C-alpha positions, 0 to 999 in steps of 0.5 A: 190812737192816743191823744196827748190828753189821754196819754197824760192820764197814765203818766202817774204809772210811768217809771221812765221815759225813753225819748228817741230822736232821729239824729239823721233828721236834722230838719225835725229837731225843733219839733222834737225839742218842742215835744221833749220840753213838753214832757220835761215840764209836766209836773206828773213826770217831774221825778221820772228818769229820761233817757234820750236816744239819738238814733241812726248814728250809722248814717253819715249825716247823723248829728254828733251827740254834742250837736243833738244835745245843743239842738234839744237844749240839753247842753247843761242839763244832763246828769252824767253817764255811769253811776251817778248817785242822785238819791240825795238830790232833787235832780231828775236823771237825764242823759243822752246816748247815741245809738243805731237800732239797726246796727244794735249798738249804743242803746244798751248803755242807755238802758243800763244807765236808766235802770239804776234810777228805776225804783 
């Protein structure tokens, strides 16, 4: 089992981060925000693209994309979907995509978005 300290030693090898959130488990959003904030504030991940996937949208009680952005504190911090040229800026690519892993939907667009930023 890895601890956070163990994992941090390998951050310099990371090309991108995929952060998966259970969009149907709203009681754990605060915990998820705390973990995500820790990753986003780590200097060794400062230039790494972040793809946040809100999973389980096939469940009726799942949060909407706007709700998930709000609870994770990302409402004004994402960089935009599609082809967004950030090469001349000092902005980290960060975006939220909603998905259902079991229904095989949504995450493909997220990975396609993220692939444009992997060097």
